[in-house]
PDB file of N, CA, C and O in Angstrom:
ATOM      1  N   MET A   1       0.845  -0.967  -0.043  1.00  0.00           N
ATOM      2  CA  MET A   1      -0.273   0.101  -0.244  1.00  0.00           C
ATOM      3  C   MET A   1       0.951   1.109  -0.127  1.00  0.00           C
ATOM      4  O   MET A   1       1.174   1.688  -1.191  1.00  0.00           O
ATOM      5  N   PHE A   2       1.762   1.437   0.881  1.00  0.00           N
ATOM      6  CA  PHE A   2       2.742   2.155   0.892  1.00  0.00           C
ATOM      7  C   PHE A   2       3.773   2.273   0.484  1.00  0.00           C
ATOM      8  O   PHE A   2       4.601   2.923   1.123  1.00  0.00           O
ATOM      9  N   GLU A   3       4.164   1.551  -1.006  1.00  0.00           N
ATOM     10  CA  GLU A   3       5.109   0.901  -1.143  1.00  0.00           C
ATOM     11  C   GLU A   3       5.525   2.196  -2.426  1.00  0.00           C
ATOM     12  O   GLU A   3       6.662   2.304  -2.887  1.00  0.00           O
ATOM     13  N   ASP A   4       4.564   2.926  -2.764  1.00  0.00           N
ATOM     14  CA  ASP A   4       4.719   3.883  -3.829  1.00  0.00           C
ATOM     15  C   ASP A   4       4.683   5.236  -3.391  1.00  0.00           C
ATOM     16  O   ASP A   4       4.606   6.101  -4.263  1.00  0.00           O
ATOM     17  N   PHE A   5       4.741   5.708  -1.719  1.00  0.00           N
ATOM     18  CA  PHE A   5       4.179   6.706  -0.890  1.00  0.00           C
ATOM     19  C   PHE A   5       6.106   7.567  -1.164  1.00  0.00           C
ATOM     20  O   PHE A   5       7.208   7.087  -0.899  1.00  0.00           O
ATOM     21  N   ASN A   6       5.814   8.623  -1.637  1.00  0.00           N
ATOM     22  CA  ASN A   6       6.972   9.546  -1.493  1.00  0.00           C
ATOM     23  C   ASN A   6       6.459  10.600  -1.460  1.00  0.00           C
ATOM     24  O   ASN A   6       5.488  10.929  -2.141  1.00  0.00           O
ATOM     25  N   ILE A   7       7.188  11.456  -0.459  1.00  0.00           N
ATOM     26  CA  ILE A   7       7.067  12.829  -0.102  1.00  0.00           C
ATOM     27  C   ILE A   7       8.522  13.854  -0.396  1.00  0.00           C
ATOM     28  O   ILE A   7       9.661  13.644   0.022  1.00  0.00           O
ATOM     29  N   ASP A   8       8.107  14.824  -1.121  1.00  0.00           N
ATOM     30  CA  ASP A   8       9.272  15.714  -1.565  1.00  0.00           C
ATOM     31  C   ASP A   8       9.093  17.151   0.224  1.00  0.00           C
ATOM     32  O   ASP A   8       8.540  18.196   0.570  1.00  0.00           O
ATOM     33  N   LEU A   9      10.073  16.033   0.728  1.00  0.00           N
ATOM     34  CA  LEU A   9      10.520  17.032   1.912  1.00  0.00           C
ATOM     35  C   LEU A   9      10.861  18.394   1.344  1.00  0.00           C
ATOM     36  O   LEU A   9       9.943  19.176   1.099  1.00  0.00           O
ATOM     37  N   GLU A  10      11.875  18.663   1.164  1.00  0.00           N
ATOM     38  CA  GLU A  10      11.929  20.217   0.842  1.00  0.00           C
ATOM     39  C   GLU A  10      10.629  20.719   0.504  1.00  0.00           C
ATOM     40  O   GLU A  10      10.204  21.675   1.154  1.00  0.00           O
ATOM     41  N   ALA A  11       9.830  20.152  -0.544  1.00  0.00           N
ATOM     42  CA  ALA A  11       8.230  21.403  -0.686  1.00  0.00           C
ATOM     43  C   ALA A  11       8.044  20.778   0.990  1.00  0.00           C
ATOM     44  O   ALA A  11       8.876  21.545   1.475  1.00  0.00           O
ATOM     45  N   PHE A  12       7.679  20.157   1.903  1.00  0.00           N
ATOM     46  CA  PHE A  12       7.047  20.287   2.525  1.00  0.00           C
ATOM     47  C   PHE A  12       7.290  21.069   3.754  1.00  0.00           C
ATOM     48  O   PHE A  12       6.498  21.472   4.606  1.00  0.00           O
ATOM     49  N   ILE A  13       8.735  21.205   3.632  1.00  0.00           N
ATOM     50  CA  ILE A  13       9.419  22.415   4.608  1.00  0.00           C
ATOM     51  C   ILE A  13       9.079  23.468   4.045  1.00  0.00           C
ATOM     52  O   ILE A  13       9.135  24.456   4.777  1.00  0.00           O
ATOM     53  N   ASP A  14       8.743  23.639   3.012  1.00  0.00           N
ATOM     54  CA  ASP A  14       8.703  25.072   2.029  1.00  0.00           C
ATOM     55  C   ASP A  14       7.361  25.751   2.457  1.00  0.00           C
ATOM     56  O   ASP A  14       7.036  26.937   2.405  1.00  0.00           O
ATOM     57  N   SER A  15       6.622  24.559   2.932  1.00  0.00           N
ATOM     58  CA  SER A  15       4.673  25.022   2.631  1.00  0.00           C
ATOM     59  C   SER A  15       4.950  25.438   4.356  1.00  0.00           C
ATOM     60  O   SER A  15       4.612  26.566   4.713  1.00  0.00           O
ATOM     61  N   LEU A  16       5.526  24.549   5.305  1.00  0.00           N
ATOM     62  CA  LEU A  16       5.285  25.094   6.627  1.00  0.00           C
ATOM     63  C   LEU A  16       5.215  26.195   6.683  1.00  0.00           C
ATOM     64  O   LEU A  16       4.438  26.465   7.599  1.00  0.00           O
ATOM     65  N   GLY A  17       5.766  27.499   5.997  1.00  0.00           N
ATOM     66  CA  GLY A  17       6.109  28.543   6.572  1.00  0.00           C
ATOM     67  C   GLY A  17       4.661  29.459   5.886  1.00  0.00           C
ATOM     68  O   GLY A  17       4.329  30.567   6.306  1.00  0.00           O
ATOM     69  N   ILE A  18       4.179  28.960   5.142  1.00  0.00           N
ATOM     70  CA  ILE A  18       2.655  29.182   4.362  1.00  0.00           C
ATOM     71  C   ILE A  18       1.868  28.947   5.157  1.00  0.00           C
ATOM     72  O   ILE A  18       1.234  29.855   5.694  1.00  0.00           O
ATOM     73  N   MET A  19       1.652  27.433   5.511  1.00  0.00           N
ATOM     74  CA  MET A  19       0.801  27.474   6.723  1.00  0.00           C
ATOM     75  C   MET A  19       0.878  28.103   8.038  1.00  0.00           C
ATOM     76  O   MET A  19      -0.046  28.209   8.844  1.00  0.00           O
ATOM     77  N   GLY A  20       2.036  28.494   8.164  1.00  0.00           N
ATOM     78  CA  GLY A  20       2.422  29.405   9.866  1.00  0.00           C
ATOM     79  C   GLY A  20       1.625  30.609   9.676  1.00  0.00           C
ATOM     80  O   GLY A  20       0.935  31.103  10.566  1.00  0.00           O
ATOM     81  N   ILE A  21       1.766  31.188   8.187  1.00  0.00           N
ATOM     82  CA  ILE A  21       0.964  32.275   7.970  1.00  0.00           C
ATOM     83  C   ILE A  21      -0.499  32.301   8.126  1.00  0.00           C
ATOM     84  O   ILE A  21      -1.146  33.327   8.340  1.00  0.00           O
ATOM     85  N   GLY A  22      -0.970  31.154   8.012  1.00  0.00           N
ATOM     86  CA  GLY A  22      -2.293  30.902   7.876  1.00  0.00           C
ATOM     87  C   GLY A  22      -2.974  31.002   8.822  1.00  0.00           C
ATOM     88  O   GLY A  22      -3.993  31.679   8.959  1.00  0.00           O
ATOM     89  N   MET A  23      -2.050  29.808  10.109  1.00  0.00           N
ATOM     90  CA  MET A  23      -2.417  30.033  11.049  1.00  0.00           C
ATOM     91  C   MET A  23      -2.604  31.143  12.092  1.00  0.00           C
ATOM     92  O   MET A  23      -3.416  31.131  13.018  1.00  0.00           O
ATOM     93  N   LEU A  24      -1.778  32.041  11.811  1.00  0.00           N
ATOM     94  CA  LEU A  24      -1.598  32.956  12.926  1.00  0.00           C
ATOM     95  C   LEU A  24      -2.510  34.032  12.238  1.00  0.00           C
ATOM     96  O   LEU A  24      -2.870  34.840  13.093  1.00  0.00           O
ATOM     97  N   GLY A  25      -3.077  34.368  10.833  1.00  0.00           N
ATOM     98  CA  GLY A  25      -4.225  34.827  10.477  1.00  0.00           C
ATOM     99  C   GLY A  25      -5.416  34.379  10.905  1.00  0.00           C
ATOM    100  O   GLY A  25      -6.458  35.015  11.063  1.00  0.00           O
ATOM    101  N   ILE A  26      -5.178  33.173  11.093  1.00  0.00           N
ATOM    102  CA  ILE A  26      -6.814  32.855  12.047  1.00  0.00           C
ATOM    103  C   ILE A  26      -6.756  32.733  13.078  1.00  0.00           C
ATOM    104  O   ILE A  26      -7.852  32.472  13.574  1.00  0.00           O
ATOM    105  N   PHE A  27      -5.757  32.804  13.931  1.00  0.00           N
ATOM    106  CA  PHE A  27      -5.636  33.714  15.440  1.00  0.00           C
ATOM    107  C   PHE A  27      -5.784  34.898  15.676  1.00  0.00           C
ATOM    108  O   PHE A  27      -6.297  35.393  16.680  1.00  0.00           O
ATOM    109  N   ILE A  28      -5.227  35.564  14.523  1.00  0.00           N
ATOM    110  CA  ILE A  28      -5.650  37.687  14.791  1.00  0.00           C
ATOM    111  C   ILE A  28      -6.931  37.748  14.272  1.00  0.00           C
ATOM    112  O   ILE A  28      -7.405  38.871  14.445  1.00  0.00           O
ATOM    113  N   VAL A  29      -7.719  36.945  13.673  1.00  0.00           N
ATOM    114  CA  VAL A  29      -9.272  37.309  13.367  1.00  0.00           C
ATOM    115  C   VAL A  29     -10.357  36.961  14.323  1.00  0.00           C
ATOM    116  O   VAL A  29     -11.398  37.593  14.501  1.00  0.00           O
ATOM    117  N   ILE A  30      -9.876  35.595  15.062  1.00  0.00           N
ATOM    118  CA  ILE A  30     -10.441  35.127  16.394  1.00  0.00           C
ATOM    119  C   ILE A  30     -10.086  36.247  17.115  1.00  0.00           C
ATOM    120  O   ILE A  30     -11.030  36.749  17.727  1.00  0.00           O
ATOM    121  N   ALA A  31      -8.693  36.965  17.270  1.00  0.00           N
ATOM    122  CA  ALA A  31      -8.619  38.000  18.651  1.00  0.00           C
ATOM    123  C   ALA A  31      -9.257  39.316  18.429  1.00  0.00           C
ATOM    124  O   ALA A  31      -9.291  40.171  19.314  1.00  0.00           O
ATOM    125  N   VAL A  32      -9.818  39.500  17.126  1.00  0.00           N
ATOM    126  CA  VAL A  32     -10.601  40.789  16.519  1.00  0.00           C
ATOM    127  C   VAL A  32     -11.847  40.548  16.692  1.00  0.00           C
ATOM    128  O   VAL A  32     -12.714  41.422  16.704  1.00  0.00           O
ATOM    129  N   ILE A  33     -12.032  39.393  16.834  1.00  0.00           N
ATOM    130  CA  ILE A  33     -13.849  38.664  16.846  1.00  0.00           C
ATOM    131  C   ILE A  33     -13.986  39.138  18.231  1.00  0.00           C
ATOM    132  O   ILE A  33     -14.692  40.115  18.478  1.00  0.00           O
ATOM    133  N   MET A  34     -13.453  38.604  18.999  1.00  0.00           N
ATOM    134  CA  MET A  34     -13.404  38.659  20.439  1.00  0.00           C
ATOM    135  C   MET A  34     -12.847  39.915  21.025  1.00  0.00           C
ATOM    136  O   MET A  34     -12.846  39.828  22.253  1.00  0.00           O
ATOM    137  N   GLY A  35     -12.407  40.970  20.622  1.00  0.00           N
ATOM    138  CA  GLY A  35     -11.997  42.357  21.305  1.00  0.00           C
ATOM    139  C   GLY A  35     -13.302  43.118  20.631  1.00  0.00           C
ATOM    140  O   GLY A  35     -13.636  44.071  21.335  1.00  0.00           O
ATOM    141  N   ALA A  36     -14.112  42.958  19.484  1.00  0.00           N
ATOM    142  CA  ALA A  36     -14.891  43.469  19.105  1.00  0.00           C
ATOM    143  C   ALA A  36     -16.040  42.943  19.985  1.00  0.00           C
ATOM    144  O   ALA A  36     -16.957  43.694  20.315  1.00  0.00           O
ATOM    145  N   MET A  37     -16.004  42.015  20.258  1.00  0.00           N
ATOM    146  CA  MET A  37     -17.669  41.461  21.079  1.00  0.00           C
ATOM    147  C   MET A  37     -17.670  41.538  22.525  1.00  0.00           C
ATOM    148  O   MET A  37     -18.718  41.303  23.126  1.00  0.00           O
ATOM    149  N   TYR A  38     -16.215  41.955  23.387  1.00  0.00           N
ATOM    150  CA  TYR A  38     -15.852  42.758  24.126  1.00  0.00           C
ATOM    151  C   TYR A  38     -16.511  44.238  24.677  1.00  0.00           C
ATOM    152  O   TYR A  38     -17.324  44.713  25.470  1.00  0.00           O
ATOM    153  N   LEU A  39     -15.347  44.642  23.448  1.00  0.00           N
ATOM    154  CA  LEU A  39     -15.636  46.270  23.377  1.00  0.00           C
ATOM    155  C   LEU A  39     -17.542  46.634  23.266  1.00  0.00           C
ATOM    156  O   LEU A  39     -18.267  47.503  23.752  1.00  0.00           O
ATOM    157  N   LEU A  40     -17.743  45.546  22.441  1.00  0.00           N
ATOM    158  CA  LEU A  40     -19.619  45.976  22.309  1.00  0.00           C
ATOM    159  C   LEU A  40     -20.390  45.247  23.757  1.00  0.00           C
ATOM    160  O   LEU A  40     -20.576  46.158  24.564  1.00  0.00           O
ATOM    161  N   THR A  41     -20.617  44.628  24.012  1.00  0.00           N
ATOM    162  CA  THR A  41     -20.861  44.192  25.390  1.00  0.00           C
ATOM    163  C   THR A  41     -20.259  45.243  26.386  1.00  0.00           C
ATOM    164  O   THR A  41     -20.972  45.328  27.386  1.00  0.00           O
ATOM    165  N   GLY A  42     -19.306  45.963  26.418  1.00  0.00           N
ATOM    166  CA  GLY A  42     -19.093  47.058  27.561  1.00  0.00           C
ATOM    167  C   GLY A  42     -20.257  48.050  26.906  1.00  0.00           C
ATOM    168  O   GLY A  42     -20.974  48.552  27.771  1.00  0.00           O
ATOM    169  N   ILE A  43     -20.493  48.324  25.905  1.00  0.00           N
ATOM    170  CA  ILE A  43     -21.183  49.649  25.240  1.00  0.00           C
ATOM    171  C   ILE A  43     -22.451  49.429  25.898  1.00  0.00           C
ATOM    172  O   ILE A  43     -23.041  50.092  26.751  1.00  0.00           O
ATOM    173  N   PHE A  44     -22.798  48.123  25.188  1.00  0.00           N
ATOM    174  CA  PHE A  44     -24.252  48.246  24.971  1.00  0.00           C
ATOM    175  C   PHE A  44     -24.517  46.903  26.351  1.00  0.00           C
ATOM    176  O   PHE A  44     -24.382  45.705  26.105  1.00  0.00           O
ATOM    177  N   LYS A  45     -24.858  47.386  27.594  1.00  0.00           N
ATOM    178  CA  LYS A  45     -24.668  46.543  28.561  1.00  0.00           C
ATOM    179  C   LYS A  45     -26.560  46.297  28.527  1.00  0.00           C
ATOM    180  O   LYS A  45     -27.527  46.980  28.192  1.00  0.00           O
ATOM    181  N   ASP A  46     -26.410  45.397  28.889  1.00  0.00           N
ATOM    182  CA  ASP A  46     -28.166  45.300  29.063  1.00  0.00           C
ATOM    183  C   ASP A  46     -28.561  45.472  30.649  1.00  0.00           C
ATOM    184  O   ASP A  46     -28.104  45.107  31.732  1.00  0.00           O
ATOM    185  N   LYS A  47     -29.501  46.120  30.238  1.00  0.00           N
ATOM    186  CA  LYS A  47     -30.247  47.241  31.741  1.00  0.00           C
ATOM    187  C   LYS A  47     -31.228  46.472  32.272  1.00  0.00           C
ATOM    188  O   LYS A  47     -31.815  47.190  33.081  1.00  0.00           O
ATOM    189  N   GLY A  48     -31.684  45.474  32.251  1.00  0.00           N
ATOM    190  CA  GLY A  48     -32.594  44.544  32.506  1.00  0.00           C
ATOM    191  C   GLY A  48     -33.733  45.150  31.760  1.00  0.00           C
ATOM    192  O   GLY A  48     -33.632  46.071  30.949  1.00  0.00           O
ATOM    193  N   ASP A  49     -35.164  44.352  32.227  1.00  0.00           N
ATOM    194  CA  ASP A  49     -36.272  44.664  31.907  1.00  0.00           C
ATOM    195  C   ASP A  49     -36.851  45.968  32.528  1.00  0.00           C
ATOM    196  O   ASP A  49     -36.907  46.280  33.718  1.00  0.00           O
ATOM    197  N   LYS A  50     -37.297  46.704  31.348  1.00  0.00           N
ATOM    198  CA  LYS A  50     -37.610  47.897  31.909  1.00  0.00           C
ATOM    199  C   LYS A  50     -39.116  47.667  31.692  1.00  0.00           C
ATOM    200  O   LYS A  50     -39.477  47.113  30.653  1.00  0.00           O
ATOM    201  N   LYS A  51     -40.154  48.120  32.754  1.00  0.00           N
ATOM    202  CA  LYS A  51     -41.042  47.745  32.633  1.00  0.00           C
ATOM    203  C   LYS A  51     -42.149  49.257  33.394  1.00  0.00           C
ATOM    204  O   LYS A  51     -43.376  49.169  33.425  1.00  0.00           O
TER     205      LYS A  51
END
């Protein structure tokens, strides 16, 4: 099954940098969304029921 399995190790190592930048971008987007949610919940606090 794996006798014809060959991997280009140099290409794999080169792609790690690109994958790292992609993961960093994901974490930056998550941090921006979390910051926006904290800011919005701080600005628009729930005042409770107004009757």
